[in-house]
C-alpha positions, -999 to +999 in steps of 0.1 A: +096-063+235+072-094+228+067-101+268+065-067+279+037-066+255+022-094+265+028-086+305+009-056+301-022-069+284-023-088+311-023-067+334-051-045+316-074-075+311-067-085+348-077-051+357-108-051+332-124-081+347-116-075+382-141-042+374-166-057+363-163-082+392-168-058+415-196-036+394-215-067+389-225-092+418-235-124+413-258-124+442-272-100+469-245-096+500-275-073+522-306-087+507-315-091+547-302-058+559-323-039+530-351-061+540-347-047+577-345-009+565-374-015+545-398-024+572-382+009+590-400+028+562-434+007+556-438+009+592-439+047+591-455+048+563-486+031+567-476+001+536-481-035+538-463-051+562-460-087+551-441-081+518-420-057+498-403-060+466-365-054+465-347-046+430-306-050+435-288-036+403-259-038+410-263-076+403-254-093+368-285-092+344-282-131+342-286-137+378-315-130+399-312-097+413-353-094+418-369-102+447-400-105+470-394-103+511-416-122+531-414-104+568-437-137+582-412-162+567-381-135+568-370-144+538-374-137+495-400-157+490-402-150+453-368-147+432-364-138+392-345-119+366-354-083+358-343-060+330-330-023+336-336+004+308-319+005+278-316+046+275-317+067+245-287+083+231-278+105+259-283+080+286-274+050+270-269+018+293-248-013+289-253-047+298-228-043+327-232-005+334-259+010+346-274+046+339-298+059+359-327+091+351-354+104+357-356+124+332-388+118+306-382+098+276-345+092+290-362+051+289-339+048+320-344+028+354-346+050+381-335+047+416-355+049+444-381+038+466-420+035+449-455+025+459-473+003+439-500+014+425-534+003+410-535-030+387-543-025+348-543-038+314-509-045+298-498-050+261-470-068+272-463-106+287-493-117+306-516-086+301-513-078+332-493-044+350-488-024+384-492+012+383-457+025+402-452+062+420-416+074+427-413+087+462-384+101+455-364+125+440-351+100+421-381+086+408-409+111+414-416+112+377-424+078+375-461+072+371-460+102+344-432+084+323-454+053+325-429+032+343-446+003+353-440-032+368-449-056+340-435-087+324-421-098+287-427-134+272-393-132+260-378-124+294-362-163+309-379-176+341-347-192+350-308-174+357-289-176+323-255-165+339-226-156+320-254-144+298-269-108+301-307-100+295-307-084+259-309-046+263-343-033+246-366-051+269-373-025+289-377+014+283-375+021+324-399-002+336-385-030+358-395-057+337-399-098+346-408-130+330-445-142+327-440-173+355-428-144+377-455-118+371-480-146+377-471-152+412-468-112+417-503-107+404-520-131+428-496-114+455-505-081+445-541-077+438-559-085+463-533-065+488-553-033+510-520-012+516-501-001+493-467-025+488-433-013+485-407-013+459-370-004+463-348-002+434-309+000+445-276-007+434 
């Protein structure tokens, strides 16, 4: 009886671990492909053709999942951690599973493509944020929800895997560390065309 119960628990644990591995990757397996898909959108819509911001929320939160793709160098030139929205009681996310929504006051992240908007003062991190305008049905309320790109001083500036980013750092905004935000500010503030930010999983 003991052996049967022990074997059952081992199988259950193995399945649970495998499920987490499937849903939480440790690195992007299609970043170059995503950058090509993003470039088609950029060209067709008059966006900046030098850089795109790609956020892969299928990756473990303790690993880099925020990327800036440089089309001249054909590689990611900025990488970092990024927090997802923790969600309210009706849209509760966990560290392992993200609930996405476009509902106001849901405190969730929203999938889809965004146009980076104007630079503005922030109360968090580097004290600078960038407005975000959702371009799809899944995120078209982002601006009214005050979803912005900003930093938070407690965000680590290096990978912390196997630990996760603590929940509570984001109410739906893509929140990055201060060092990465400084790089982003230098990159974005002199752009003459809008930059694409794409959140996917």
